PDB file of N, CA, C and O in Angstrom:
ATOM      1  N   MET A   1     158.572  38.058  88.666  1.00  0.00           N
ATOM      2  CA  MET A   1     158.860  39.485  88.722  1.00  0.00           C
ATOM      3  C   MET A   1     159.737  39.775  89.952  1.00  0.00           C
ATOM      4  O   MET A   1     159.388  39.404  91.072  1.00  0.00           O
ATOM      5  N   MET A   2     160.845  40.424  89.734  1.00  0.00           N
ATOM      6  CA  MET A   2     161.777  40.764  90.814  1.00  0.00           C
ATOM      7  C   MET A   2     161.207  41.915  91.648  1.00  0.00           C
ATOM      8  O   MET A   2     160.735  42.916  91.110  1.00  0.00           O
ATOM      9  N   THR A   3     161.262  41.752  92.966  1.00  0.00           N
ATOM     10  CA  THR A   3     160.795  42.768  93.904  1.00  0.00           C
ATOM     11  C   THR A   3     161.976  43.264  94.714  1.00  0.00           C
ATOM     12  O   THR A   3     162.824  42.476  95.131  1.00  0.00           O
ATOM     13  N   THR A   4     162.034  44.574  94.939  1.00  0.00           N
ATOM     14  CA  THR A   4     163.073  45.169  95.769  1.00  0.00           C
ATOM     15  C   THR A   4     162.398  45.939  96.895  1.00  0.00           C
ATOM     16  O   THR A   4     161.515  46.763  96.658  1.00  0.00           O
ATOM     17  N   LEU A   5     162.826  45.659  98.124  1.00  0.00           N
ATOM     18  CA  LEU A   5     162.317  46.361  99.298  1.00  0.00           C
ATOM     19  C   LEU A   5     163.471  47.100  99.957  1.00  0.00           C
ATOM     20  O   LEU A   5     164.531  46.514 100.180  1.00  0.00           O
ATOM     21  N   LYS A   6     163.287  48.359 100.269  1.00  0.00           N
ATOM     22  CA  LYS A   6     164.303  49.157 100.959  1.00  0.00           C
ATOM     23  C   LYS A   6     163.917  49.247 102.427  1.00  0.00           C
ATOM     24  O   LYS A   6     162.785  49.597 102.761  1.00  0.00           O
ATOM     25  N   ARG A   7     164.865  48.929 103.299  1.00  0.00           N
ATOM     26  CA  ARG A   7     164.617  48.919 104.733  1.00  0.00           C
ATOM     27  C   ARG A   7     165.777  49.561 105.472  1.00  0.00           C
ATOM     28  O   ARG A   7     166.891  49.628 104.952  1.00  0.00           O
ATOM     29  N   GLN A   8     165.519  50.032 106.682  1.00  0.00           N
ATOM     30  CA  GLN A   8     166.569  50.593 107.533  1.00  0.00           C
ATOM     31  C   GLN A   8     166.438  49.957 108.912  1.00  0.00           C
ATOM     32  O   GLN A   8     165.337  49.858 109.454  1.00  0.00           O
ATOM     33  N   ASN A   9     167.584  49.520 109.488  1.00  0.00           N
ATOM     34  CA  ASN A   9     167.525  48.889 110.805  1.00  0.00           C
ATOM     35  C   ASN A   9     167.643  49.925 111.922  1.00  0.00           C
ATOM     36  O   ASN A   9     167.728  51.124 111.657  1.00  0.00           O
ATOM     37  N   LYS A  10     167.649  49.462 113.153  1.00  0.00           N
ATOM     38  CA  LYS A  10     167.665  50.353 114.320  1.00  0.00           C
ATOM     39  C   LYS A  10     168.966  51.119 114.468  1.00  0.00           C
ATOM     40  O   LYS A  10     169.011  52.132 115.165  1.00  0.00           O
ATOM     41  N   MET A  11     170.044  50.642 113.812  1.00  0.00           N
ATOM     42  CA  MET A  11     171.337  51.332 113.860  1.00  0.00           C
ATOM     43  C   MET A  11     171.488  52.327 112.711  1.00  0.00           C
ATOM     44  O   MET A  11     172.515  52.998 112.601  1.00  0.00           O
ATOM     45  N   GLY A  12     170.474  52.424 111.858  1.00  0.00           N
ATOM     46  CA  GLY A  12     170.512  53.350 110.740  1.00  0.00           C
ATOM     47  C   GLY A  12     171.138  52.782 109.476  1.00  0.00           C
ATOM     48  O   GLY A  12     171.333  53.516 108.508  1.00  0.00           O
ATOM     49  N   LEU A  13     171.458  51.489 109.464  1.00  0.00           N
ATOM     50  CA  LEU A  13     172.012  50.873 108.260  1.00  0.00           C
ATOM     51  C   LEU A  13     170.896  50.622 107.254  1.00  0.00           C
ATOM     52  O   LEU A  13     169.824  50.137 107.615  1.00  0.00           O
ATOM     53  N   SER A  14     171.149  50.951 105.999  1.00  0.00           N
ATOM     54  CA  SER A  14     170.161  50.756 104.941  1.00  0.00           C
ATOM     55  C   SER A  14     170.378  49.416 104.249  1.00  0.00           C
ATOM     56  O   SER A  14     171.511  49.022 103.970  1.00  0.00           O
ATOM     57  N   TYR A  15     169.280  48.726 103.979  1.00  0.00           N
ATOM     58  CA  TYR A  15     169.306  47.418 103.339  1.00  0.00           C
ATOM     59  C   TYR A  15     168.354  47.398 102.162  1.00  0.00           C
ATOM     60  O   TYR A  15     167.358  48.122 102.142  1.00  0.00           O
ATOM     61  N   GLU A  16     168.667  46.562 101.175  1.00  0.00           N
ATOM     62  CA  GLU A  16     167.750  46.248 100.090  1.00  0.00           C
ATOM     63  C   GLU A  16     167.561  44.743 100.065  1.00  0.00           C
ATOM     64  O   GLU A  16     168.527  43.981 100.067  1.00  0.00           O
ATOM     65  N   PHE A  17     166.310  44.328 100.043  1.00  0.00           N
ATOM     66  CA  PHE A  17     165.954  42.923  99.887  1.00  0.00           C
ATOM     67  C   PHE A  17     165.486  42.764  98.447  1.00  0.00           C
ATOM     68  O   PHE A  17     164.629  43.519  97.989  1.00  0.00           O
ATOM     69  N   ARG A  18     166.041  41.786  97.726  1.00  0.00           N
ATOM     70  CA  ARG A  18     165.645  41.535  96.349  1.00  0.00           C
ATOM     71  C   ARG A  18     165.312  40.056  96.185  1.00  0.00           C
ATOM     72  O   ARG A  18     166.061  39.182  96.621  1.00  0.00           O
ATOM     73  N   GLY A  19     164.184  39.796  95.554  1.00  0.00           N
ATOM     74  CA  GLY A  19     163.793  38.419  95.291  1.00  0.00           C
ATOM     75  C   GLY A  19     162.469  38.350  94.566  1.00  0.00           C
ATOM     76  O   GLY A  19     161.748  39.342  94.455  1.00  0.00           O
ATOM     77  N   GLU A  20     162.162  37.170  94.075  1.00  0.00           N
ATOM     78  CA  GLU A  20     160.877  36.910  93.430  1.00  0.00           C
ATOM     79  C   GLU A  20     159.830  36.673  94.522  1.00  0.00           C
ATOM     80  O   GLU A  20     160.122  36.037  95.534  1.00  0.00           O
ATOM     81  N   LEU A  21     158.627  37.177  94.320  1.00  0.00           N
ATOM     82  CA  LEU A  21     157.575  36.997  95.315  1.00  0.00           C
ATOM     83  C   LEU A  21     157.286  35.524  95.572  1.00  0.00           C
ATOM     84  O   LEU A  21     156.954  35.142  96.694  1.00  0.00           O
ATOM     85  N   THR A  22     157.410  34.706  94.553  1.00  0.00           N
ATOM     86  CA  THR A  22     157.151  33.281  94.708  1.00  0.00           C
ATOM     87  C   THR A  22     158.441  32.473  94.783  1.00  0.00           C
ATOM     88  O   THR A  22     158.400  31.243  94.788  1.00  0.00           O
ATOM     89  N   GLY A  23     159.580  33.146  94.840  1.00  0.00           N
ATOM     90  CA  GLY A  23     160.872  32.474  94.872  1.00  0.00           C
ATOM     91  C   GLY A  23     161.219  31.960  96.255  1.00  0.00           C
ATOM     92  O   GLY A  23     160.492  32.173  97.225  1.00  0.00           O
ATOM     93  N   THR A  24     162.348  31.282  96.316  1.00  0.00           N
ATOM     94  CA  THR A  24     162.782  30.690  97.581  1.00  0.00           C
ATOM     95  C   THR A  24     164.073  31.297  98.103  1.00  0.00           C
ATOM     96  O   THR A  24     164.612  30.833  99.108  1.00  0.00           O
ATOM     97  N   GLU A  25     164.579  32.334  97.431  1.00  0.00           N
ATOM     98  CA  GLU A  25     165.815  32.989  97.871  1.00  0.00           C
ATOM     99  C   GLU A  25     165.626  34.498  97.887  1.00  0.00           C
ATOM    100  O   GLU A  25     164.868  35.060  97.096  1.00  0.00           O
ATOM    101  N   THR A  26     166.329  35.133  98.801  1.00  0.00           N
ATOM    102  CA  THR A  26     166.333  36.593  98.883  1.00  0.00           C
ATOM    103  C   THR A  26     167.773  37.054  98.972  1.00  0.00           C
ATOM    104  O   THR A  26     168.559  36.511  99.748  1.00  0.00           O
ATOM    105  N   THR A  27     168.118  38.052  98.182  1.00  0.00           N
ATOM    106  CA  THR A  27     169.423  38.693  98.270  1.00  0.00           C
ATOM    107  C   THR A  27     169.272  39.906  99.177  1.00  0.00           C
ATOM    108  O   THR A  27     168.411  40.758  98.959  1.00  0.00           O
ATOM    109  N   ILE A  28     170.109  39.970 100.182  1.00  0.00           N
ATOM    110  CA  ILE A  28     170.082  41.096 101.118  1.00  0.00           C
ATOM    111  C   ILE A  28     171.360  41.886 100.907  1.00  0.00           C
ATOM    112  O   ILE A  28     172.461  41.351 101.038  1.00  0.00           O
ATOM    113  N   GLU A  29     171.210  43.160 100.580  1.00  0.00           N
ATOM    114  CA  GLU A  29     172.383  44.016 100.429  1.00  0.00           C
ATOM    115  C   GLU A  29     172.355  45.082 101.514  1.00  0.00           C
ATOM    116  O   GLU A  29     171.365  45.795 101.676  1.00  0.00           O
ATOM    117  N   CYS A  30     173.449  45.181 102.251  1.00  0.00           N
ATOM    118  CA  CYS A  30     173.608  46.294 103.182  1.00  0.00           C
ATOM    119  C   CYS A  30     174.174  47.433 102.333  1.00  0.00           C
ATOM    120  O   CYS A  30     175.377  47.496 102.076  1.00  0.00           O
ATOM    121  N   VAL A  31     173.301  48.312 101.912  1.00  0.00           N
ATOM    122  CA  VAL A  31     173.679  49.401 101.021  1.00  0.00           C
ATOM    123  C   VAL A  31     174.692  50.308 101.701  1.00  0.00           C
ATOM    124  O   VAL A  31     175.609  50.809 101.051  1.00  0.00           O
ATOM    125  N   SER A  32     174.538  50.523 102.987  1.00  0.00           N
ATOM    126  CA  SER A  32     175.433  51.395 103.745  1.00  0.00           C
ATOM    127  C   SER A  32     176.875  50.909 103.697  1.00  0.00           C
ATOM    128  O   SER A  32     177.800  51.718 103.619  1.00  0.00           O
ATOM    129  N   LEU A  33     177.073  49.596 103.744  1.00  0.00           N
ATOM    130  CA  LEU A  33     178.426  49.024 103.799  1.00  0.00           C
ATOM    131  C   LEU A  33     178.833  48.311 102.511  1.00  0.00           C
ATOM    132  O   LEU A  33     179.948  47.799 102.401  1.00  0.00           O
ATOM    133  N   LYS A  34     177.911  48.283 101.530  1.00  0.00           N
ATOM    134  CA  LYS A  34     178.171  47.637 100.232  1.00  0.00           C
ATOM    135  C   LYS A  34     178.558  46.165 100.400  1.00  0.00           C
ATOM    136  O   LYS A  34     179.566  45.711  99.860  1.00  0.00           O
ATOM    137  N   LYS A  35     177.742  45.432 101.156  1.00  0.00           N
ATOM    138  CA  LYS A  35     177.942  44.004 101.391  1.00  0.00           C
ATOM    139  C   LYS A  35     176.652  43.275 101.059  1.00  0.00           C
ATOM    140  O   LYS A  35     175.559  43.808 101.251  1.00  0.00           O
ATOM    141  N   THR A  36     176.786  42.056 100.562  1.00  0.00           N
ATOM    142  CA  THR A  36     175.627  41.295 100.126  1.00  0.00           C
ATOM    143  C   THR A  36     175.642  39.892 100.726  1.00  0.00           C
ATOM    144  O   THR A  36     176.694  39.272 100.884  1.00  0.00           O
ATOM    145  N   LEU A  37     174.446  39.411 101.055  1.00  0.00           N
ATOM    146  CA  LEU A  37     174.262  38.068 101.591  1.00  0.00           C
ATOM    147  C   LEU A  37     173.021  37.469 100.935  1.00  0.00           C
ATOM    148  O   LEU A  37     172.001  38.146 100.804  1.00  0.00           O
ATOM    149  N   MET A  38     173.101  36.204 100.524  1.00  0.00           N
ATOM    150  CA  MET A  38     171.956  35.493  99.968  1.00  0.00           C
ATOM    151  C   MET A  38     171.435  34.526 101.018  1.00  0.00           C
ATOM    152  O   MET A  38     172.203  33.786 101.632  1.00  0.00           O
ATOM    153  N   VAL A  39     170.114  34.539 101.220  1.00  0.00           N
ATOM    154  CA  VAL A  39     169.497  33.595 102.149  1.00  0.00           C
ATOM    155  C   VAL A  39     168.464  32.762 101.403  1.00  0.00           C
ATOM    156  O   VAL A  39     167.899  33.206 100.403  1.00  0.00           O
ATOM    157  N   LYS A  40     168.225  31.570 101.887  1.00  0.00           N
ATOM    158  CA  LYS A  40     167.300  30.630 101.237  1.00  0.00           C
ATOM    159  C   LYS A  40     165.900  30.766 101.823  1.00  0.00           C
ATOM    160  O   LYS A  40     165.294  29.789 102.264  1.00  0.00           O
ATOM    161  N   HIS A  41     165.405  31.995 101.818  1.00  0.00           N
ATOM    162  CA  HIS A  41     164.068  32.253 102.349  1.00  0.00           C
ATOM    163  C   HIS A  41     163.376  33.262 101.446  1.00  0.00           C
ATOM    164  O   HIS A  41     164.017  34.135 100.860  1.00  0.00           O
ATOM    165  N   ASN A  42     162.081  33.131 101.345  1.00  0.00           N
ATOM    166  CA  ASN A  42     161.257  33.964 100.488  1.00  0.00           C
ATOM    167  C   ASN A  42     161.252  35.422 100.949  1.00  0.00           C
ATOM    168  O   ASN A  42     161.287  35.694 102.149  1.00  0.00           O
ATOM    169  N   ILE A  43     161.208  36.354 100.004  1.00  0.00           N
ATOM    170  CA  ILE A  43     161.224  37.788 100.322  1.00  0.00           C
ATOM    171  C   ILE A  43     160.000  38.196 101.138  1.00  0.00           C
ATOM    172  O   ILE A  43     160.089  39.101 101.968  1.00  0.00           O
ATOM    173  N   VAL A  44     158.868  37.549 100.918  1.00  0.00           N
ATOM    174  CA  VAL A  44     157.658  37.867 101.692  1.00  0.00           C
ATOM    175  C   VAL A  44     157.870  37.494 103.157  1.00  0.00           C
ATOM    176  O   VAL A  44     157.520  38.262 104.053  1.00  0.00           O
ATOM    177  N   GLN A  45     158.442  36.316 103.398  1.00  0.00           N
ATOM    178  CA  GLN A  45     158.757  35.875 104.761  1.00  0.00           C
ATOM    179  C   GLN A  45     159.765  36.819 105.407  1.00  0.00           C
ATOM    180  O   GLN A  45     159.630  37.157 106.583  1.00  0.00           O
ATOM    181  N   MET A  46     160.777  37.250 104.648  1.00  0.00           N
ATOM    182  CA  MET A  46     161.786  38.179 105.159  1.00  0.00           C
ATOM    183  C   MET A  46     161.149  39.520 105.523  1.00  0.00           C
ATOM    184  O   MET A  46     161.466  40.091 106.567  1.00  0.00           O
ATOM    185  N   ASN A  47     160.266  40.020 104.682  1.00  0.00           N
ATOM    186  CA  ASN A  47     159.612  41.305 104.926  1.00  0.00           C
ATOM    187  C   ASN A  47     158.729  41.243 106.171  1.00  0.00           C
ATOM    188  O   ASN A  47     158.721  42.171 106.979  1.00  0.00           O
ATOM    189  N   ARG A  48     157.990  40.152 106.321  1.00  0.00           N
ATOM    190  CA  ARG A  48     157.122  39.976 107.491  1.00  0.00           C
ATOM    191  C   ARG A  48     157.958  39.934 108.774  1.00  0.00           C
ATOM    192  O   ARG A  48     157.584  40.542 109.777  1.00  0.00           O
ATOM    193  N   ALA A  49     159.078  39.225 108.744  1.00  0.00           N
ATOM    194  CA  ALA A  49     159.953  39.134 109.909  1.00  0.00           C
ATOM    195  C   ALA A  49     160.579  40.493 110.231  1.00  0.00           C
ATOM    196  O   ALA A  49     160.698  40.864 111.398  1.00  0.00           O
ATOM    197  N   TRP A  50     160.980  41.236 109.189  1.00  0.00           N
ATOM    198  CA  TRP A  50     161.557  42.576 109.387  1.00  0.00           C
ATOM    199  C   TRP A  50     160.543  43.473 110.108  1.00  0.00           C
ATOM    200  O   TRP A  50     160.895  44.182 111.051  1.00  0.00           O
ATOM    201  N   PHE A  51     159.289  43.434 109.660  1.00  0.00           N
ATOM    202  CA  PHE A  51     158.231  44.234 110.294  1.00  0.00           C
ATOM    203  C   PHE A  51     158.075  43.845 111.764  1.00  0.00           C
ATOM    204  O   PHE A  51     157.977  44.711 112.634  1.00  0.00           O
ATOM    205  N   ASN A  52     158.055  42.546 112.034  1.00  0.00           N
ATOM    206  CA  ASN A  52     157.910  42.084 113.422  1.00  0.00           C
ATOM    207  C   ASN A  52     159.075  42.546 114.293  1.00  0.00           C
ATOM    208  O   ASN A  52     158.887  42.878 115.463  1.00  0.00           O
ATOM    209  N   TRP A  53     160.267  42.565 113.726  1.00  0.00           N
ATOM    210  CA  TRP A  53     161.465  42.979 114.464  1.00  0.00           C
ATOM    211  C   TRP A  53     161.491  44.493 114.679  1.00  0.00           C
ATOM    212  O   TRP A  53     161.593  44.967 115.810  1.00  0.00           O
ATOM    213  N   ILE A  54     161.398  45.242 113.585  1.00  0.00           N
ATOM    214  CA  ILE A  54     161.576  46.702 113.651  1.00  0.00           C
ATOM    215  C   ILE A  54     160.326  47.404 114.189  1.00  0.00           C
ATOM    216  O   ILE A  54     160.435  48.245 115.082  1.00  0.00           O
ATOM    217  N   ARG A  55     159.167  47.081 113.673  1.00  0.00           N
ATOM    218  CA  ARG A  55     157.955  47.817 114.031  1.00  0.00           C
ATOM    219  C   ARG A  55     157.253  47.283 115.283  1.00  0.00           C
ATOM    220  O   ARG A  55     156.749  48.056 116.098  1.00  0.00           O
ATOM    221  N   LEU A  56     157.226  45.955 115.426  1.00  0.00           N
ATOM    222  CA  LEU A  56     156.514  45.383 116.564  1.00  0.00           C
ATOM    223  C   LEU A  56     157.415  45.122 117.756  1.00  0.00           C
ATOM    224  O   LEU A  56     156.931  44.825 118.849  1.00  0.00           O
ATOM    225  N   GLY A  57     158.730  45.233 117.554  1.00  0.00           N
ATOM    226  CA  GLY A  57     159.670  45.110 118.663  1.00  0.00           C
ATOM    227  C   GLY A  57     160.006  43.691 119.096  1.00  0.00           C
ATOM    228  O   GLY A  57     160.536  43.485 120.187  1.00  0.00           O
ATOM    229  N   GLN A  58     159.703  42.714 118.251  1.00  0.00           N
ATOM    230  CA  GLN A  58     160.093  41.347 118.594  1.00  0.00           C
ATOM    231  C   GLN A  58     161.610  41.243 118.634  1.00  0.00           C
ATOM    232  O   GLN A  58     162.304  41.959 117.912  1.00  0.00           O
ATOM    233  N   PHE A  59     162.127  40.354 119.475  1.00  0.00           N
ATOM    234  CA  PHE A  59     163.554  40.069 119.445  1.00  0.00           C
ATOM    235  C   PHE A  59     163.889  39.494 118.077  1.00  0.00           C
ATOM    236  O   PHE A  59     163.093  38.758 117.494  1.00  0.00           O
ATOM    237  N   ILE A  60     165.073  39.834 117.565  1.00  0.00           N
ATOM    238  CA  ILE A  60     165.459  39.356 116.241  1.00  0.00           C
ATOM    239  C   ILE A  60     165.479  37.830 116.183  1.00  0.00           C
ATOM    240  O   ILE A  60     165.186  37.248 115.138  1.00  0.00           O
ATOM    241  N   GLN A  61     165.825  37.173 117.301  1.00  0.00           N
ATOM    242  CA  GLN A  61     165.853  35.705 117.334  1.00  0.00           C
ATOM    243  C   GLN A  61     164.453  35.127 117.131  1.00  0.00           C
ATOM    244  O   GLN A  61     164.304  34.037 116.577  1.00  0.00           O
ATOM    245  N   GLU A  62     163.443  35.846 117.572  1.00  0.00           N
ATOM    246  CA  GLU A  62     162.060  35.394 117.399  1.00  0.00           C
ATOM    247  C   GLU A  62     161.548  35.732 116.005  1.00  0.00           C
ATOM    248  O   GLU A  62     160.985  34.880 115.318  1.00  0.00           O
ATOM    249  N   ALA A  63     161.745  36.976 115.596  1.00  0.00           N
ATOM    250  CA  ALA A  63     161.233  37.415 114.296  1.00  0.00           C
ATOM    251  C   ALA A  63     161.882  36.645 113.151  1.00  0.00           C
ATOM    252  O   ALA A  63     161.202  36.253 112.203  1.00  0.00           O
ATOM    253  N   PHE A  64     163.176  36.431 113.234  1.00  0.00           N
ATOM    254  CA  PHE A  64     163.929  35.735 112.184  1.00  0.00           C
ATOM    255  C   PHE A  64     164.398  34.370 112.685  1.00  0.00           C
ATOM    256  O   PHE A  64     165.557  34.002 112.494  1.00  0.00           O
ATOM    257  N   SER A  65     163.508  33.626 113.320  1.00  0.00           N
ATOM    258  CA  SER A  65     163.880  32.322 113.872  1.00  0.00           C
ATOM    259  C   SER A  65     164.360  31.349 112.800  1.00  0.00           C
ATOM    260  O   SER A  65     165.064  30.388 113.110  1.00  0.00           O
ATOM    261  N   PHE A  66     163.994  31.585 111.559  1.00  0.00           N
ATOM    262  CA  PHE A  66     164.379  30.720 110.444  1.00  0.00           C
ATOM    263  C   PHE A  66     165.780  31.031 109.910  1.00  0.00           C
ATOM    264  O   PHE A  66     166.306  30.271 109.097  1.00  0.00           O
ATOM    265  N   LEU A  67     166.398  32.142 110.355  1.00  0.00           N
ATOM    266  CA  LEU A  67     167.768  32.476 109.966  1.00  0.00           C
ATOM    267  C   LEU A  67     168.740  31.961 111.013  1.00  0.00           C
ATOM    268  O   LEU A  67     168.372  31.774 112.172  1.00  0.00           O
ATOM    269  N   ASP A  68     169.988  31.731 110.601  1.00  0.00           N
ATOM    270  CA  ASP A  68     170.985  31.343 111.598  1.00  0.00           C
ATOM    271  C   ASP A  68     171.567  32.609 112.242  1.00  0.00           C
ATOM    272  O   ASP A  68     171.294  33.725 111.800  1.00  0.00           O
ATOM    273  N   ALA A  69     172.359  32.416 113.275  1.00  0.00           N
ATOM    274  CA  ALA A  69     172.894  33.545 114.049  1.00  0.00           C
ATOM    275  C   ALA A  69     173.732  34.486 113.178  1.00  0.00           C
ATOM    276  O   ALA A  69     173.677  35.702 113.361  1.00  0.00           O
ATOM    277  N   GLY A  70     174.493  33.950 112.249  1.00  0.00           N
ATOM    278  CA  GLY A  70     175.315  34.781 111.371  1.00  0.00           C
ATOM    279  C   GLY A  70     174.489  35.652 110.450  1.00  0.00           C
ATOM    280  O   GLY A  70     174.837  36.807 110.204  1.00  0.00           O
ATOM    281  N   GLU A  71     173.398  35.107 109.940  1.00  0.00           N
ATOM    282  CA  GLU A  71     172.512  35.879 109.070  1.00  0.00           C
ATOM    283  C   GLU A  71     171.805  36.976 109.859  1.00  0.00           C
ATOM    284  O   GLU A  71     171.630  38.088 109.360  1.00  0.00           O
ATOM    285  N   ARG A  72     171.404  36.670 111.075  1.00  0.00           N
ATOM    286  CA  ARG A  72     170.778  37.708 111.926  1.00  0.00           C
ATOM    287  C   ARG A  72     171.785  38.797 112.290  1.00  0.00           C
ATOM    288  O   ARG A  72     171.433  39.976 112.334  1.00  0.00           O
ATOM    289  N   GLU A  73     173.031  38.413 112.551  1.00  0.00           N
ATOM    290  CA  GLU A  73     174.085  39.395 112.852  1.00  0.00           C
ATOM    291  C   GLU A  73     174.251  40.371 111.687  1.00  0.00           C
ATOM    292  O   GLU A  73     174.422  41.572 111.895  1.00  0.00           O
ATOM    293  N   PHE A  74     174.200  39.851 110.473  1.00  0.00           N
ATOM    294  CA  PHE A  74     174.317  40.707 109.292  1.00  0.00           C
ATOM    295  C   PHE A  74     173.190  41.751 109.262  1.00  0.00           C
ATOM    296  O   PHE A  74     173.435  42.909 108.925  1.00  0.00           O
ATOM    297  N   LEU A  75     171.981  41.358 109.605  1.00  0.00           N
ATOM    298  CA  LEU A  75     170.867  42.307 109.619  1.00  0.00           C
ATOM    299  C   LEU A  75     171.030  43.377 110.699  1.00  0.00           C
ATOM    300  O   LEU A  75     170.597  44.515 110.520  1.00  0.00           O
ATOM    301  N   MET A  76     171.648  43.010 111.807  1.00  0.00           N
ATOM    302  CA  MET A  76     171.828  43.966 112.905  1.00  0.00           C
ATOM    303  C   MET A  76     173.011  44.903 112.668  1.00  0.00           C
ATOM    304  O   MET A  76     172.915  46.103 112.928  1.00  0.00           O
ATOM    305  N   THR A  77     174.126  44.361 112.177  1.00  0.00           N
ATOM    306  CA  THR A  77     175.379  45.127 112.152  1.00  0.00           C
ATOM    307  C   THR A  77     176.022  45.287 110.781  1.00  0.00           C
ATOM    308  O   THR A  77     176.930  46.103 110.620  1.00  0.00           O
ATOM    309  N   GLY A  78     175.570  44.525 109.794  1.00  0.00           N
ATOM    310  CA  GLY A  78     176.201  44.556 108.477  1.00  0.00           C
ATOM    311  C   GLY A  78     177.468  43.721 108.407  1.00  0.00           C
ATOM    312  O   GLY A  78     178.169  43.739 107.396  1.00  0.00           O
ATOM    313  N   ILE A  79     177.768  42.988 109.475  1.00  0.00           N
ATOM    314  CA  ILE A  79     178.949  42.127 109.481  1.00  0.00           C
ATOM    315  C   ILE A  79     178.553  40.769 108.914  1.00  0.00           C
ATOM    316  O   ILE A  79     177.655  40.108 109.436  1.00  0.00           O
ATOM    317  N   LEU A  80     179.228  40.358 107.842  1.00  0.00           N
ATOM    318  CA  LEU A  80     178.958  39.067 107.220  1.00  0.00           C
ATOM    319  C   LEU A  80     179.386  37.921 108.134  1.00  0.00           C
ATOM    320  O   LEU A  80     180.294  38.092 108.947  1.00  0.00           O
ATOM    321  N   PRO A  81     178.745  36.750 108.016  1.00  0.00           N
ATOM    322  CA  PRO A  81     179.109  35.619 108.871  1.00  0.00           C
ATOM    323  C   PRO A  81     180.605  35.291 108.846  1.00  0.00           C
ATOM    324  O   PRO A  81     181.194  35.047 109.899  1.00  0.00           O
ATOM    325  N   ALA A  82     181.221  35.281 107.679  1.00  0.00           N
ATOM    326  CA  ALA A  82     182.657  34.974 107.593  1.00  0.00           C
ATOM    327  C   ALA A  82     183.499  36.039 108.290  1.00  0.00           C
ATOM    328  O   ALA A  82     184.517  35.714 108.903  1.00  0.00           O
ATOM    329  N   GLU A  83     183.092  37.298 108.205  1.00  0.00           N
ATOM    330  CA  GLU A  83     183.813  38.379 108.884  1.00  0.00           C
ATOM    331  C   GLU A  83     183.692  38.236 110.397  1.00  0.00           C
ATOM    332  O   GLU A  83     184.652  38.474 111.129  1.00  0.00           O
ATOM    333  N   PHE A  84     182.504  37.845 110.860  1.00  0.00           N
ATOM    334  CA  PHE A  84     182.277  37.687 112.292  1.00  0.00           C
ATOM    335  C   PHE A  84     183.180  36.598 112.858  1.00  0.00           C
ATOM    336  O   PHE A  84     183.751  36.755 113.937  1.00  0.00           O
ATOM    337  N   ILE A  85     183.306  35.501 112.132  1.00  0.00           N
ATOM    338  CA  ILE A  85     184.151  34.392 112.582  1.00  0.00           C
ATOM    339  C   ILE A  85     185.603  34.840 112.697  1.00  0.00           C
ATOM    340  O   ILE A  85     186.295  34.465 113.643  1.00  0.00           O
ATOM    341  N   VAL A  86     186.067  35.638 111.743  1.00  0.00           N
ATOM    342  CA  VAL A  86     187.442  36.154 111.801  1.00  0.00           C
ATOM    343  C   VAL A  86     187.611  37.063 113.018  1.00  0.00           C
ATOM    344  O   VAL A  86     188.632  37.007 113.703  1.00  0.00           O
ATOM    345  N   LEU A  87     186.611  37.897 113.281  1.00  0.00           N
ATOM    346  CA  LEU A  87     186.695  38.850 114.393  1.00  0.00           C
ATOM    347  C   LEU A  87     186.515  38.196 115.759  1.00  0.00           C
ATOM    348  O   LEU A  87     187.241  38.514 116.700  1.00  0.00           O
ATOM    349  N   MET A  88     185.558  37.291 115.871  1.00  0.00           N
ATOM    350  CA  MET A  88     185.145  36.809 117.183  1.00  0.00           C
ATOM    351  C   MET A  88     185.241  35.305 117.384  1.00  0.00           C
ATOM    352  O   MET A  88     185.085  34.832 118.510  1.00  0.00           O
ATOM    353  N   GLY A  89     185.485  34.560 116.359  1.00  0.00           N
ATOM    354  CA  GLY A  89     185.447  33.107 116.482  1.00  0.00           C
ATOM    355  C   GLY A  89     184.098  32.579 116.042  1.00  0.00           C
ATOM    356  O   GLY A  89     183.278  33.326 115.509  1.00  0.00           O
ATOM    357  N   GLU A  90     183.864  31.303 116.262  1.00  0.00           N
ATOM    358  CA  GLU A  90     182.604  30.670 115.842  1.00  0.00           C
ATOM    359  C   GLU A  90     181.395  31.340 116.483  1.00  0.00           C
ATOM    360  O   GLU A  90     181.463  31.852 117.601  1.00  0.00           O
ATOM    361  N   ILE A  91     180.283  31.322 115.743  1.00  0.00           N
ATOM    362  CA  ILE A  91     179.025  31.909 116.217  1.00  0.00           C
ATOM    363  C   ILE A  91     178.266  30.834 116.971  1.00  0.00           C
ATOM    364  O   ILE A  91     178.035  29.748 116.437  1.00  0.00           O
ATOM    365  N   ASP A  92     177.874  31.123 118.211  1.00  0.00           N
ATOM    366  CA  ASP A  92     177.067  30.207 118.997  1.00  0.00           C
ATOM    367  C   ASP A  92     175.594  30.453 118.714  1.00  0.00           C
ATOM    368  O   ASP A  92     175.150  31.600 118.666  1.00  0.00           O
ATOM    369  N   GLU A  93     174.847  29.394 118.530  1.00  0.00           N
ATOM    370  CA  GLU A  93     173.398  29.517 118.353  1.00  0.00           C
ATOM    371  C   GLU A  93     172.822  29.684 119.732  1.00  0.00           C
ATOM    372  O   GLU A  93     171.607  29.811 119.882  1.00  0.00           O
TER     373      GLU A  93
END
């Protein structure tokens, strides 16, 4: 069964997380900017990390330690990893 979670980050960008509860991939759409990113992590894990980041105030690097820097950047700013590389160069971990 497909699950959709609607979330908003600290900058006011709206996101939708879509995935199977028992699946291994989550589609993240930045609804505000109409951009999409697929990650190889379960939607339950993504939701738990989002809560730790937004509600509990964990640093994004801690809450989403399983994501790479480009994927975390997308959650913060809506900038896709490929766009970030064009703008700033390679992403340092």
